N, C-alpha and C positions, 0 to 999 in steps of 0.2 A: 203244410204238415210233413209231407214226404221229405222235403229238403231239410227241415229241421232234424228229423230222425236220422237222415243220412249224415248230416254234419256231426251230430253227436257220436254216431258210430265211427265215422272217419277220425274224429279227434281222439276217440278211445284207442284206435289203432295207432295213431301217431304217438300218443302218450306211452303206449307199450313199446313202440320202437325206440323212443327216446330213452326209456329206462334201460333197454337192452344195450343201446349205444353207449350210455353212461357207464354201465357195468363193465362193458368190454373195454372202454377207454381206461377205467380205473385199474383194470388188471394189466393191460398192455403197457400203460405208462407209469406203472408203479416204480418209484425211485428215479424217474426222469423228470426234469423241469419242463413245464408246458409253456408255450408261447402265450403272452398276455392276451386275454380276451379272445382266444382262438380255439376253435373246436377241432382243428386238425393240426398235427405236428408238421414241422417243415419237412419237405421231401429231401432228406439229406443225401440220398443216393443220387438224385438228379443234380443237386448242387455240387457234389463231389466230382461228377463227370466234367464240370466246367472249371475245376480247380487245377492249376499247374502243380507240379511236384513241389515247388517252393512256396505254395500257398497263395500265389497271385491268381487273379481271376482271368480266365480266357473268355473274351467277349465273342458271342456268336453274331456274325454279320450276315444278314439275309437280304436278298433282293426281293422286294415285294412289289408286284405289279398288279395284283388283283384289287378290285374295288371292295370297300366295306359294304356297299349298298346292294341290297337285294330288291330288284324292281317289284317283285310280288309283295314284299313287306311295305314298300312305299305306297302301292295302291291300296293296301289294307288300311293303313293309317290315314291316307287321303280321305277315305270315306268317313272317318271319325274326327276329322280335323276341327269341326265346330263344337265338339262335345267335351273338350278338355276341362272346362271349368264347371261342368255339371256335377255337383257334389254327390248326387245320388245316381249318377249314370255309370257308363262303362269304366270310367277312370276313378271311381270312388276309392278303390283299394290303394291306388297310387297316392291320392290325397292323404289317406290315413297313414301311409308308409312314411310320410314326412316326420311323424312323431319319433321314428327310429333313425332314419337316414340323415336327417339334418344334424342332430346331436352327434351322430357317428362321425360325420365329416368335420364338424366344428371341433370336437374334442381332440381328434387325431391331428388336425392342423395346429391346434394350440399346443399340443405336445411337441410339435416340430418347431413352430415359430414363436411361441409365447403369446401372451395377451397384448394386442396392439393398442386397443382403446376400449375402456369399459363401456358396455352397452353396444358397442360395435366391434366385437373381438376379432373379426376377420378383415378389419380395415388395412388397406395396403396390399392385400393378396389378390392376385388375378386367378380366376377360376373359369375353366372351360367346361360347359355342360353339354356333353355329346348326346345327340338324340333328345333335345330338350322338349320336344313336343310343344305343348301350350305354355311352357314356363312354370310348371308346377313346383319344380325344385329350384329353378333359377331365382325366382322371386324371394323365397325365404333366405337364400344365401346372400342375396343383395341386401336384404334388411339387416343382416349381421355385419354389414360393412364391406363385403367383398365386391370387387369389380368383376362382374360376371358377363361372359359371352356365351349365349346359348346358340347352338347350331343344330339344324335339322334339314334333311333333304326334302321334306314336305313343305312347300311354300305356304300352303294354307294354314298349317300348324304354326308356322312362324308368324304369320299375320295375326292369328288368334292370340299368340303370346304377346306380340307388340301392342295389340289393342288392350288387352287386360292390364298390362303393366303401366299403360299410359294413364290409368285412373289413379295411380299412386305416385304423387310428386317425388316421394322419397327414392323411387326407383329410376327416375328419369336419367340421372347421371351415373348410376351404378350398374344397370342391367341393359344390355342391348342384345339384339338377335340378328342372325344371319342365315339365309337359306343356302346351305352349301354342304358338302360332304367333309368328313374328317380329313381325307387325303388332300382335298383342295386347300383346306386351311393349313395343313402341315407344310405346304410349299411357301406360305407367307409368314407363319408364326413359328419360327425356329426358337426353341427354348424360351417361349414367351409367357408361360403360365406356371404358377406355383402349385396348381392342382388341376387334374382332369377328373370329371365325374361322368360315369356312364351307368345310370341307374335303370335297370330293366331294359337294357339295350342290347347286350352282347348276344342274347338268344334270338335276336332278329337280324344279325349281321350275316353277310355273305362270306367274309374272310376274316378270321380272328387274327391271323398272322399280320395282315395289313393293319388291323386295328391296333395291335400291340406296338407295331413299328411306328405308326403315326403318333401314338401317345408318347412314346419314347422321344420322338423328335420335338414335339411341342412343349414338353415339360422342361422347366429349368432343372439344373443339377440339384438333387435333394428334393425335387418336387414329388407330390403324392398323386397316386391313382386310386380312385374309389370306384368300386363296382358292386352293384347288387344284381343278382341273377338267380336262375333256377337250376338246381342240381339235376343230374340225369340219373334218376332212380325210378323204381317201380312206384314208390310213393308219390314222386313228383308227377308221374303220369296220372295217377288216381286223383290227386288233389288239383294239380295245375291244369289238367285238360278235361278229364271225365267229370269231376265235381264242379270246378270253376266255370267251365264253358258249356257243358252239356246238361248238367243237372241243376245246379244252383244259378246258372246263367249270370255269374258275377261279371264276366267279361264275354264279349261276342264269340261265338263258335268260330274256330279257325284262327284265333289270335296267336296261338302258340303251335310250334312244331317240335315234338319231343326229340327228334333227331338233332335239333340245334341246341338242346340243353347241354351244359358242360359241368362236370364235377369239379369240386374245389381243388382236388389233386391235379387234374389236367390243366385247369386254369393257372394254377400256381406254377406248374412246369413250363407252360407256355410263356408266362410273364418273366420267369427267371431266365429263360433262354434269350430274352431280349435285354437282360441286364437288371431287371427289377428285383428288389428284395421284398418278399411278402411279409408284412408286419403283423397282420391280424386277419382272422376269418371268424365270423360269428353267424350262427344259425338264426333264422327268422321264421316266424309262423303267423299266418293271418287267420283270425277267427271270424268267419262270416256271420256268426250269430251276434257278435258285438260290434263288428266292423272295425276291429282294432288289431294292431300288430304287436308282437312281443318277441324279445330275444329268447333263443332256445339253445340248449346244449347241442341238439341234433342239427346237422346241416342237410338232412335228408331231402328237404324241399327247397326252401329259399335260404340264401346266405348273402352276407355282405363281406367284402374284401378290401383291405387297405394295403397297397404296395408303394414302395418308394424307389425312385430313380437314384442311383449313386451320385454323390456330390461331385466326384471326379472320376472320369473314365480314363484309365491308363492308356497311353499311346503304345502301340506295339513295340517300337524300338526302345522306348523307355522301360517297358516291362522286362524285355530280355536283357537290357543293359543292367537293370537293377538286380535281376536274378543272378547275373554273373558275379556280383559283388556282395551277395548276402553274407558270405563267409568272411568278408573284410570290411567291417563297419567304417573304418577310418579312411578307406581308400576313396578318392574322388573319381567320379566317372568322367572320362575325357575321350575325345576322338581326334585322331591325327589327320 
């Protein structure tokens, strides 16, 4: 009874916040086009900082030596490795999230690549599922026709994923798993994937710079990066930790660390500094009373993001050579 009352009170608070957010957005964005399906406008200031005076993009190159893996997080998920497919257990909310995240990934990939095969629209696309856990997202993407590689540093979780997928003959040739880190895979799979998915993962990582760098490495030019995560707000602390972990006990206590949450603006700035272009950001909300997720205007708690790696990365000498000839369209570039 107490949890139900708290949930109703909390959702009333969120509804009020969403209304305020919507009114604020309507006033601040009046007369300005909004990005499709996005709750936040593009951070133009950050993007302009990476533009040369002639309009060409200056690429930021960083040396990343940190690991994405936090040993404490590995131990945490090691203890839950056998529970991934308990529909009423600790991962019930992740199972329910498939109703949003699978269509979000599918539809955005179809916008980029077009329909490959009716009934199996993602046929021919290679997808990397980072932090795949027990394969909750890898399996439905495989059933849509994609060739999916799920990776996770927790070996027991990978074994759980392999065992579960073995029961479905349809997945045998489409979905496979590997116990490794993203940085380990990045050394082997250079530009090997059409899409990288990291759903409810980045809030558990030790180094987001290393994560973004590795995603950039493994993606093909024009490839997509999909992320779902938790915003760093007071509401996310109330809902994601106090309510979900301590009061409603939807997930085990200690699952999340609020200090590791990241806002959509900060995540967008990070990804753009590695050359990505953020195409869409959408707010999400989980209703513990119904066990369902829904899209929201507000990104105050959960959100989904789609970013794209540029199809071509200009070489430094080519960038400067072209900039010298922008005022002479007919002049051929040559070197003596």
